[in-house]
C-alpha positions as a Markdown table, in Angstrom:
| # | Residue | x | y | z |
|---|---|---|---|---|
| 1 | Met | 18.0 | -51.2 | 14.1 |
| 2 | Glu | 18.0 | -49.6 | 17.5 |
| 3 | Lys | 20.9 | -49.4 | 20.0 |
| 4 | Val | 21.0 | -47.9 | 23.5 |
| 5 | Tyr | 23.9 | -45.8 | 24.6 |
| 6 | Lys | 23.6 | -44.3 | 28.1 |
| 7 | Gln | 20.1 | -42.7 | 28.0 |
| 8 | Tyr | 20.2 | -42.2 | 24.2 |
| 9 | Val | 18.8 | -44.3 | 21.4 |
| 10 | Ile | 20.7 | -44.7 | 18.1 |
| 11 | Ser | 18.3 | -45.7 | 15.3 |
| 12 | Asp | 18.4 | -46.1 | 11.6 |
| 13 | Asp | 14.6 | -45.5 | 11.4 |
| 14 | Lys | 14.4 | -42.6 | 8.9 |
| 15 | Ser | 10.8 | -41.8 | 9.9 |
| 16 | Arg | 12.3 | -40.6 | 13.3 |
| 17 | Val | 14.6 | -38.0 | 11.7 |
| 18 | Asp | 13.7 | -34.5 | 12.6 |
| 19 | Val | 14.4 | -32.8 | 9.3 |
| 20 | Glu | 14.2 | -29.3 | 10.8 |
| 21 | Ile | 17.0 | -30.1 | 13.3 |
| 22 | Val | 19.1 | -31.4 | 10.4 |
| 23 | Leu | 18.4 | -28.4 | 8.3 |
| 24 | Asp | 19.2 | -26.0 | 11.1 |
| 25 | Tyr | 22.5 | -27.7 | 12.0 |
| 26 | Leu | 23.7 | -28.1 | 8.4 |
| 27 | Ser | 22.9 | -24.5 | 7.6 |
| 28 | Arg | 25.5 | -23.6 | 10.3 |
| 29 | Ser | 28.1 | -26.2 | 9.3 |
| 30 | Tyr | 31.3 | -25.5 | 7.4 |
| 31 | Trp | 30.5 | -28.2 | 4.9 |
| 32 | Ala | 26.9 | -27.7 | 4.0 |
| 33 | Ser | 26.0 | -24.1 | 4.8 |
| 34 | Asp | 25.6 | -23.3 | 1.1 |
| 35 | Arg | 23.5 | -26.3 | 0.4 |
| 36 | Ala | 19.9 | -25.5 | -0.6 |
| 37 | Glu | 17.1 | -26.8 | 1.7 |
| 38 | Glu | 15.5 | -28.8 | -1.1 |
| 39 | Arg | 18.8 | -30.6 | -1.7 |
| 40 | Ile | 19.2 | -31.4 | 2.0 |
| 41 | Arg | 15.7 | -32.8 | 2.0 |
| 42 | Lys | 16.3 | -34.9 | -1.1 |
| 43 | Ser | 19.6 | -36.1 | 0.3 |
| 44 | Ile | 17.9 | -37.4 | 3.4 |
| 45 | Glu | 15.2 | -39.1 | 1.3 |
| 46 | Asn | 17.8 | -40.9 | -0.9 |
| 47 | Ser | 20.2 | -42.0 | 1.9 |
| 48 | Leu | 20.4 | -44.2 | 4.9 |
| 49 | Cys | 20.1 | -42.1 | 8.0 |
| 50 | Tyr | 21.1 | -42.6 | 11.6 |
| 51 | Gly | 19.8 | -40.5 | 14.4 |
| 52 | Val | 20.6 | -40.3 | 18.1 |
| 53 | Tyr | 17.6 | -39.5 | 20.3 |
| 54 | Asp | 17.3 | -38.2 | 23.9 |
| 55 | Gly | 13.7 | -39.3 | 24.4 |
| 56 | Glu | 11.9 | -37.9 | 21.3 |
| 57 | Arg | 14.5 | -35.1 | 20.7 |
| 58 | Gln | 17.0 | -35.8 | 18.0 |
| 59 | Val | 20.5 | -34.8 | 19.2 |
| 60 | Ala | 22.8 | -36.3 | 16.5 |
| 61 | Phe | 22.7 | -37.4 | 12.9 |
| 62 | Ala | 24.7 | -39.2 | 10.2 |
| 63 | Arg | 23.8 | -39.9 | 6.6 |
| 64 | Ile | 25.2 | -42.8 | 4.6 |
| 65 | Val | 25.3 | -43.0 | 0.8 |
| 66 | Thr | 26.0 | -46.5 | -0.5 |
| 67 | Asp | 25.7 | -48.9 | -3.4 |
| 68 | Glu | 25.0 | -51.7 | -0.8 |
| 69 | Ala | 27.8 | -53.8 | -2.2 |
| 70 | Thr | 31.2 | -52.2 | -2.4 |
| 71 | Val | 31.3 | -48.8 | -0.8 |
| 72 | Tyr | 29.6 | -46.5 | 1.7 |
| 73 | Tyr | 30.2 | -42.8 | 2.2 |
| 74 | Val | 29.6 | -41.3 | 5.7 |
| 75 | Cys | 28.5 | -37.7 | 5.6 |
| 76 | Asp | 26.6 | -34.9 | 7.4 |
| 77 | Val | 27.7 | -36.2 | 10.8 |
| 78 | Phe | 26.9 | -34.0 | 13.7 |
| 79 | Val | 26.0 | -33.8 | 17.4 |
| 80 | Leu | 24.1 | -30.8 | 18.7 |
| 81 | Glu | 26.4 | -28.5 | 20.7 |
| 82 | Ala | 24.6 | -29.1 | 24.0 |
| 83 | Tyr | 25.2 | -32.8 | 23.7 |
| 84 | Gln | 28.8 | -32.8 | 22.6 |
| 85 | Arg | 31.7 | -34.3 | 24.7 |
| 86 | Gln | 29.5 | -37.2 | 25.9 |
| 87 | Gly | 30.8 | -39.8 | 23.5 |
| 88 | Ile | 27.6 | -39.7 | 21.3 |
| 89 | Gly | 29.5 | -39.0 | 18.1 |
| 90 | Lys | 31.9 | -41.8 | 18.8 |
| 91 | Lys | 29.1 | -44.3 | 19.5 |
| 92 | Leu | 27.3 | -43.2 | 16.4 |
| 93 | Val | 30.4 | -43.7 | 14.2 |
| 94 | Glu | 31.1 | -47.0 | 15.9 |
| 95 | Thr | 27.5 | -48.2 | 15.3 |
| 96 | Ile | 27.8 | -47.4 | 11.6 |
| 97 | Val | 31.2 | -48.9 | 10.9 |
| 98 | Asn | 30.4 | -52.1 | 12.9 |
| 99 | Ser | 27.0 | -52.6 | 11.2 |
| 100 | Glu | 26.6 | -55.9 | 9.4 |
| 101 | Arg | 25.1 | -53.9 | 6.5 |
| 102 | Phe | 28.5 | -52.4 | 5.7 |
| 103 | Glu | 30.6 | -55.5 | 6.4 |
| 104 | Gly | 33.3 | -56.0 | 3.8 |
| 105 | Met | 32.6 | -52.6 | 2.2 |
| 106 | Lys | 35.1 | -49.7 | 1.8 |
| 107 | Gly | 34.1 | -46.8 | 3.9 |
| 108 | Leu | 34.8 | -43.2 | 2.8 |
| 109 | Leu | 34.2 | -39.8 | 4.3 |
| 110 | Gly | 35.5 | -36.2 | 4.2 |
| 111 | Thr | 36.4 | -34.1 | 7.2 |
| 112 | Arg | 38.3 | -30.9 | 7.8 |
| 113 | Asp | 38.6 | -31.2 | 11.6 |
| 114 | Ala | 37.7 | -34.7 | 12.9 |
| 115 | His | 40.5 | -36.9 | 11.7 |
| 116 | Gly | 41.3 | -38.2 | 15.2 |
| 117 | Leu | 37.7 | -39.3 | 15.7 |
| 118 | Tyr | 37.5 | -41.3 | 12.5 |
| 119 | Glu | 41.0 | -42.8 | 12.8 |
| 120 | Gln | 39.8 | -44.5 | 15.9 |
| 121 | Tyr | 37.4 | -46.5 | 13.7 |
| 122 | Gly | 39.9 | -47.5 | 11.0 |
| 123 | Phe | 39.6 | -44.5 | 8.6 |
| 124 | Glu | 42.9 | -43.1 | 7.3 |
| 125 | Gln | 43.9 | -40.0 | 5.5 |
| 126 | Val | 44.6 | -40.6 | 1.9 |
| 127 | Gln | 46.5 | -37.9 | 0.0 |
| 128 | Gly | 46.6 | -37.8 | -3.8 |
| 129 | Val | 44.1 | -40.6 | -4.4 |
| 130 | Tyr | 40.6 | -39.2 | -4.3 |
| 131 | Met | 39.4 | -36.5 | -6.6 |
| 132 | Arg | 36.3 | -34.4 | -6.5 |
| 133 | Arg | 34.3 | -32.3 | -9.0 |
| 134 | Arg | 32.9 | -29.2 | -7.5 |
| 135 | Val | 29.3 | -28.1 | -8.1 |
| 136 | Gln | 29.1 | -25.6 | -10.9 |
């Protein structure tokens, strides 16, 4: 799948993912800064990945974990700082949630600071329902 937004291309072609850009951004993120490089690489290998590209340069990323039937989990979403505030993140999330691939499936995600963005696409905050087990 490829979609054009302004001069950017949104693609789910994992072979286009610039793993070094993903590693660099996630190492600076609040949610993945303690994640080992090998784990990040493995997570990319075992997930559906969306990238946004300005020519050949990757400027945004999102990773999807799914059972392909009932649920998908959106994670590791980012837009490089120099490309923020251009609607790229919105278009990336819109592309994912409107994908036929995820039609009829429950979408999940976790965020500390982007509730407003995801609420625009039908996500809602759920208190007291979800649980997590921390890595030991």
